[in-house]
N, CA, C and O atoms as a Tinker XYZ file with bonds, in Angstrom:
   272  protein
     1  N    -28.861000    7.532000   -8.825000    73     2
     2  CA   -28.006000    8.749000   -8.712000    64     1     3
     3  C    -26.956000    8.181000   -8.032000    63     2     4     5
     4  O    -27.147000    7.331000   -7.162000    81     3
     5  N    -25.649000    8.648000   -8.408000    73     3     6
     6  CA   -24.405000    8.522000   -8.002000    64     5     7
     7  C    -23.911000    9.567000   -6.824000    63     6     8     9
     8  O    -24.533000   10.627000   -6.759000    81     7
     9  N    -22.964000    9.369000   -6.000000    73     7    10
    10  CA   -22.334000   10.082000   -5.255000    64     9    11
    11  C    -20.763000    9.938000   -5.436000    63    10    12    13
    12  O    -20.051000    9.078000   -4.916000    81    11
    13  N    -20.353000   11.027000   -6.339000    73    11    14
    14  CA   -18.907000   11.126000   -6.514000    64    13    15
    15  C    -18.083000   11.300000   -5.233000    63    14    16    17
    16  O    -18.433000   12.117000   -4.382000    81    15
    17  N    -16.947000   10.505000   -5.084000    73    15    18
    18  CA   -16.115000   10.592000   -3.794000    64    17    19
    19  C    -14.740000   10.372000   -4.294000    63    18    20    21
    20  O    -14.400000    9.561000   -5.157000    81    19
    21  N    -13.849000   11.360000   -3.514000    73    19    22
    22  CA   -12.438000   11.249000   -3.881000    64    21    23
    23  C    -11.929000   10.326000   -2.943000    63    22    24    25
    24  O    -12.416000   10.276000   -1.813000    81    23
    25  N    -10.982000    9.574000   -3.297000    73    23    26
    26  CA   -10.123000    8.472000   -2.420000    64    25    27
    27  C     -8.872000    9.420000   -1.936000    63    26    28    29
    28  O     -8.254000   10.253000   -2.599000    81    27
    29  N     -8.716000    9.065000   -0.702000    73    27    30
    30  CA    -7.559000    9.879000   -0.085000    64    29    31
    31  C     -6.560000    9.090000    0.233000    63    30    32    33
    32  O     -7.015000    8.026000    0.653000    81    31
    33  N     -5.275000    9.112000    0.231000    73    31    34
    34  CA    -4.032000    8.475000    0.612000    64    33    35
    35  C     -3.279000    9.292000    1.542000    63    34    36    37
    36  O     -2.843000   10.419000    1.307000    81    35
    37  N     -3.147000    8.560000    2.736000    73    35    38
    38  CA    -2.223000    9.243000    3.780000    64    37    39
    39  C     -0.988000    8.458000    3.926000    63    38    40    41
    40  O     -0.978000    7.377000    4.514000    81    39
    41  N      0.032000    8.983000    3.406000    73    39    42
    42  CA     1.571000    8.316000    3.634000    64    41    43
    43  C      2.284000    8.633000    4.740000    63    42    44    45
    44  O      2.565000    9.798000    5.021000    81    43
    45  N      2.620000    7.641000    5.430000    73    43    46
    46  CA     3.407000    7.929000    6.899000    64    45    47
    47  C      4.687000    7.059000    6.420000    63    46    48    49
    48  O      4.706000    6.347000    5.415000    81    47
    49  N      5.742000    7.250000    7.320000    73    47    50
    50  CA     7.312000    6.526000    7.359000    64    49    51
    51  C      6.977000    5.287000    7.093000    63    50    52    53
    52  O      7.606000    4.792000    6.158000    81    51
    53  N      6.176000    4.603000    7.615000    73    51    54
    54  CA     6.021000    3.063000    7.786000    64    53    55
    55  C      4.858000    2.290000    7.138000    63    54    56    57
    56  O      4.730000    1.075000    6.993000    81    55
    57  N      3.970000    3.394000    6.752000    73    55    58
    58  CA     2.657000    2.520000    6.466000    64    57    59
    59  C      1.660000    3.652000    5.508000    63    58    60    61
    60  O      1.938000    4.840000    5.346000    81    59
    61  N      0.684000    3.076000    5.052000    73    59    62
    62  CA    -0.384000    4.053000    4.080000    64    61    63
    63  C     -1.568000    3.902000    4.736000    63    62    64    65
    64  O     -1.817000    2.865000    5.350000    81    63
    65  N     -2.355000    4.856000    4.675000    73    63    66
    66  CA    -3.918000    4.554000    4.789000    64    65    67
    67  C     -4.811000    5.123000    3.741000    63    66    68    69
    68  O     -4.551000    6.232000    3.273000    81    67
    69  N     -5.784000    4.484000    3.365000    73    67    70
    70  CA    -6.501000    4.886000    2.095000    64    69    71
    71  C     -7.886000    5.165000    2.990000    63    70    72    73
    72  O     -8.258000    4.354000    3.839000    81    71
    73  N     -8.581000    6.358000    2.715000    73    71    74
    74  CA    -9.625000    6.916000    3.127000    64    73    75
    75  C    -10.846000    7.000000    2.059000    63    74    76    77
    76  O    -10.486000    7.263000    0.911000    81    75
    77  N    -11.833000    6.870000    2.208000    73    75    78
    78  CA   -13.127000    6.997000    1.422000    64    77    79
    79  C    -14.130000    7.739000    2.266000    63    78    80    81
    80  O    -14.592000    7.165000    3.252000    81    79
    81  N    -14.518000    8.994000    1.960000    73    79    82
    82  CA   -15.614000    9.426000    2.778000    64    81    83
    83  C    -16.949000    8.714000    2.421000    63    82    84    85
    84  O    -17.265000    8.581000    1.239000    81    83
    85  N    -17.638000    8.312000    3.305000    73    83    86
    86  CA   -19.200000    7.762000    3.233000    64    85    87
    87  C    -20.194000    8.780000    3.205000    63    86    88    89
    88  O    -20.660000    9.166000    4.277000    81    87
    89  N    -20.653000    9.354000    1.942000    73    87    90
    90  CA   -21.749000   10.424000    2.069000    64    89    91
    91  C    -22.694000   10.318000    2.996000    63    90    92    93
    92  O    -23.260000    9.236000    3.158000    81    91
    93  N    -22.998000   11.368000    3.713000    73    91    94
    94  CA   -24.293000   11.404000    4.832000    64    93    95
    95  C    -25.566000   10.961000    4.187000    63    94    96    97
    96  O    -26.266000   10.098000    4.717000    81    95
    97  N    -25.885000   11.540000    3.039000    73    95    98
    98  CA   -27.046000   11.148000    2.338000    64    97    99
    99  C    -27.234000    9.426000    2.324000    63    98   100   101
   100  O    -28.282000    8.865000    2.646000    81    99
   101  N    -26.075000    8.777000    1.910000    73    99   102
   102  CA   -26.363000    7.479000    1.865000    64   101   103
   103  C    -26.129000    6.712000    3.124000    63   102   104   105
   104  O    -26.467000    5.531000    3.208000    81   103
   105  N    -25.538000    7.376000    4.136000    73   103   106
   106  CA   -25.442000    6.763000    5.544000    64   105   107
   107  C    -27.066000    7.040000    6.001000    63   106   108   109
   108  O    -27.655000    6.135000    6.592000    81   107
   109  N    -27.679000    8.167000    5.740000    73   107   110
   110  CA   -29.009000    8.137000    6.234000    64   109   111
   111  C    -30.097000    7.137000    5.502000    63   110   112   113
   112  O    -30.942000    6.547000    6.176000    81   111
   113  N    -30.009000    6.991000    4.042000    73   111   114
   114  CA   -30.644000    6.146000    3.447000    64   113   115
   115  C    -30.588000    4.682000    4.070000    63   114   116   117
   116  O    -31.574000    3.949000    4.148000    81   115
   117  N    -29.333000    4.357000    4.496000    73   115   118
   118  CA   -29.210000    3.010000    4.829000    64   117   119
   119  C    -29.388000    3.036000    6.290000    63   118   120   121
   120  O    -29.068000    1.995000    6.864000    81   119
   121  N    -29.809000    3.960000    6.982000    73   119   122
   122  CA   -29.958000    4.092000    8.251000    64   121   123
   123  C    -28.799000    3.405000    9.231000    63   122   124   125
   124  O    -29.121000    2.563000   10.069000    81   123
   125  N    -27.531000    3.804000    9.063000    73   123   126
   126  CA   -26.325000    3.585000    9.338000    64   125   127
   127  C    -26.353000    4.305000   10.777000    63   126   128   129
   128  O    -26.720000    5.463000   10.975000    81   127
   129  N    -25.903000    3.409000   11.723000    73   127   130
   130  CA   -25.592000    4.187000   13.033000    64   129   131
   131  C    -24.185000    4.234000   13.648000    63   130   132   133
   132  O    -23.461000    3.249000   13.506000    81   131
   133  N    -23.833000    5.103000   14.190000    73   131   134
   134  CA   -22.259000    5.234000   14.906000    64   133   135
   135  C    -21.897000    4.282000   15.463000    63   134   136   137
   136  O    -22.512000    3.806000   16.417000    81   135
   137  N    -20.764000    3.773000   14.964000    73   135   138
   138  CA   -20.170000    2.643000   15.597000    64   137   139
   139  C    -20.303000    1.294000   14.842000    63   138   140   141
   140  O    -19.554000    0.337000   15.037000    81   139
   141  N    -21.356000    1.316000   13.942000    73   139   142
   142  CA   -21.819000    0.054000   13.330000    64   141   143
   143  C    -20.510000   -0.503000   12.493000    63   142   144   145
   144  O    -19.651000    0.205000   11.968000    81   143
   145  N    -20.572000   -2.010000   12.495000    73   143   146
   146  CA   -19.479000   -2.550000   11.787000    64   145   147
   147  C    -20.094000   -2.929000   10.490000    63   146   148   149
   148  O    -21.159000   -3.544000   10.529000    81   147
   149  N    -19.544000   -2.634000    9.319000    73   147   150
   150  CA   -19.806000   -2.933000    7.976000    64   149   151
   151  C    -18.792000   -3.508000    7.147000    63   150   152   153
   152  O    -17.678000   -2.991000    7.235000    81   151
   153  N    -18.935000   -4.435000    6.387000    73   151   154
   154  CA   -18.003000   -5.000000    5.378000    64   153   155
   155  C    -17.819000   -4.680000    3.978000    63   154   156   157
   156  O    -18.826000   -4.664000    3.270000    81   155
   157  N    -16.818000   -4.453000    3.528000    73   155   158
   158  CA   -16.848000   -4.225000    2.028000    64   157   159
   159  C    -16.527000   -5.626000    1.137000    63   158   160   161
   160  O    -15.590000   -6.319000    1.533000    81   159
   161  N    -17.126000   -5.970000    0.188000    73   159   162
   162  CA   -16.703000   -7.386000   -0.468000    64   161   163
   163  C    -16.256000   -6.783000   -1.837000    63   162   164   165
   164  O    -16.769000   -5.739000   -2.239000    81   163
   165  N    -15.354000   -7.405000   -2.512000    73   163   166
   166  CA   -14.894000   -7.034000   -3.643000    64   165   167
   167  C    -15.469000   -7.853000   -4.732000    63   166   168   169
   168  O    -15.089000   -9.020000   -4.824000    81   167
   169  N    -16.246000   -7.438000   -5.479000    73   167   170
   170  CA   -16.786000   -8.349000   -6.779000    64   169   171
   171  C    -16.043000   -8.503000   -7.563000    63   170   172   173
   172  O    -15.579000   -9.634000   -7.710000    81   171
   173  N    -15.646000   -7.502000   -8.339000    73   171   174
   174  CA   -14.617000   -7.109000   -9.398000    64   173   175
   175  C    -13.994000   -6.093000   -9.290000    63   174   176   177
   176  O    -14.364000   -5.403000   -8.340000    81   175
   177  N    -12.909000   -5.563000  -10.072000    73   175   178
   178  CA   -12.220000   -4.233000  -10.164000    64   177   179
   179  C    -12.985000   -3.006000  -10.030000    63   178   180   181
   180  O    -12.469000   -1.970000   -9.611000    81   179
   181  N    -14.227000   -3.099000  -10.382000    73   179   182
   182  CA   -14.858000   -1.914000  -10.558000    64   181   183
   183  C    -16.250000   -1.896000   -9.666000    63   182   184   185
   184  O    -17.085000   -1.012000   -9.854000    81   183
   185  N    -16.423000   -2.848000   -8.762000    73   183   186
   186  CA   -17.493000   -3.126000   -8.049000    64   185   187
   187  C    -17.327000   -3.511000   -6.717000    63   186   188   189
   188  O    -16.887000   -4.641000   -6.504000    81   187
   189  N    -17.548000   -2.919000   -5.963000    73   187   190
   190  CA   -17.580000   -2.832000   -4.095000    64   189   191
   191  C    -19.063000   -3.347000   -3.703000    63   190   192   193
   192  O    -20.039000   -2.822000   -4.239000    81   191
   193  N    -19.198000   -4.305000   -2.829000    73   191   194
   194  CA   -20.605000   -4.520000   -2.448000    64   193   195
   195  C    -20.226000   -4.138000   -0.822000    63   194   196   197
   196  O    -19.211000   -4.590000   -0.294000    81   195
   197  N    -21.081000   -3.338000   -0.180000    73   195   198
   198  CA   -21.218000   -3.013000    1.233000    64   197   199
   199  C    -22.200000   -4.113000    1.990000    63   198   200   201
   200  O    -23.381000   -4.248000    1.667000    81   199
   201  N    -21.642000   -4.784000    2.905000    73   199   202
   202  CA   -22.482000   -5.668000    3.704000    64   201   203
   203  C    -22.606000   -5.169000    5.204000    63   202   204   205
   204  O    -21.621000   -4.891000    5.889000    81   203
   205  N    -23.825000   -5.091000    5.612000    73   203   206
   206  CA   -24.026000   -4.830000    7.201000    64   205   207
   207  C    -23.889000   -6.219000    7.751000    63   206   208   209
   208  O    -24.411000   -7.226000    7.274000    81   207
   209  N    -23.077000   -6.145000    8.876000    73   207   210
   210  CA   -22.980000   -7.495000    9.746000    64   209   211
   211  C    -23.977000   -7.545000   10.719000    63   210   212   213
   212  O    -24.574000   -6.544000   11.115000    81   211
   213  N    -24.223000   -8.950000   11.211000    73   211   214
   214  CA   -25.320000   -9.112000   11.920000    64   213   215
   215  C    -25.388000   -8.117000   13.088000    63   214   216   217
   216  O    -26.452000   -7.558000   13.353000    81   215
   217  N    -24.352000   -7.906000   13.736000    73   215   218
   218  CA   -24.201000   -6.880000   14.931000    64   217   219
   219  C    -24.532000   -5.552000   14.845000    63   218   220   221
   220  O    -23.942000   -4.985000   13.925000    81   219
   221  N    -25.417000   -4.724000   15.613000    73   219   222
   222  CA   -25.509000   -3.406000   15.548000    64   221   223
   223  C    -25.103000   -2.968000   16.876000    63   222   224   225
   224  O    -25.051000   -3.757000   17.820000    81   223
   225  N    -24.806000   -1.700000   16.979000    73   223   226
   226  CA   -24.274000   -1.145000   18.247000    64   225   227
   227  C    -25.263000   -1.197000   19.428000    63   226   228   229
   228  O    -26.453000   -1.401000   19.189000    81   227
   229  N    -24.873000   -1.041000   20.560000    73   227   230
   230  CA   -25.864000   -1.071000   21.824000    64   229   231
   231  C    -26.300000    0.404000   21.689000    63   230   232   233
   232  O    -25.583000    1.334000   21.321000    81   231
   233  N    -27.794000    0.465000   22.104000    73   231   234
   234  CA   -28.371000    1.894000   21.950000    64   233   235
   235  C    -27.518000    2.677000   22.978000    63   234   236   237
   236  O    -26.963000    2.116000   23.923000    81   235
   237  N    -27.454000    3.888000   22.757000    73   235   238
   238  CA   -26.602000    5.075000   23.676000    64   237   239
   239  C    -25.299000    4.881000   23.175000    63   238   240   241
   240  O    -24.498000    5.241000   24.039000    81   239
   241  N    -24.719000    4.460000   22.134000    73   239   242
   242  CA   -23.568000    4.473000   21.646000    64   241   243
   243  C    -22.467000    4.206000   22.452000    63   242   244   245
   244  O    -21.349000    4.547000   22.066000    81   243
   245  N    -22.674000    3.472000   23.842000    73   243   246
   246  CA   -21.669000    3.089000   24.419000    64   245   247
   247  C    -20.996000    1.578000   23.930000    63   246   248   249
   248  O    -21.729000    0.719000   23.439000    81   247
   249  N    -19.867000    1.404000   24.074000    73   247   250
   250  CA   -18.934000    0.118000   23.603000    64   249   251
   251  C    -19.178000   -0.657000   24.646000    63   250   252   253
   252  O    -19.288000   -0.153000   25.764000    81   251
   253  N    -19.312000   -2.119000   24.426000    73   251   254
   254  CA   -19.504000   -3.313000   25.246000    64   253   255
   255  C    -18.262000   -3.979000   25.476000    63   254   256   257
   256  O    -17.548000   -4.411000   24.572000    81   255
   257  N    -17.995000   -4.062000   26.784000    73   255   258
   258  CA   -16.535000   -4.459000   26.916000    64   257   259
   259  C    -16.551000   -5.862000   26.783000    63   258   260   261
   260  O    -17.569000   -6.502000   27.046000    81   259
   261  N    -15.531000   -6.382000   26.405000    73   259   262
   262  CA   -15.319000   -7.982000   26.141000    64   261   263
   263  C    -14.755000   -8.440000   27.478000    63   262   264   265
   264  O    -14.023000   -7.734000   28.171000    81   263
   265  N    -15.154000   -9.697000   27.799000    73   263   266
   266  CA   -14.626000  -10.260000   28.968000    64   265   267
   267  C    -13.371000  -11.308000   28.549000    63   266   268   269
   268  O    -13.504000  -12.062000   27.586000    81   267
   269  N    -12.424000  -11.290000   29.175000    73   267   270
   270  CA   -11.433000  -12.202000   28.651000    64   269   271
   271  C    -11.291000  -13.539000   29.582000    63   270   272
   272  O    -10.488000  -14.421000   29.277000    81   271
């Protein structure tokens, strides 16, 4: 089953930003968490692969501070 999604482009004076909404049904199926970091890998011009990084956010949704 597929989830059709429109690509949005936000044009600013000095930059562009492209947005793709991630359907909630897919996020639930993948058990994604708020703040989780994921990576997109381009396999070819028709295929993107989504990869979960090894890190998952801390419980409670609080951001960890980096020490310099």
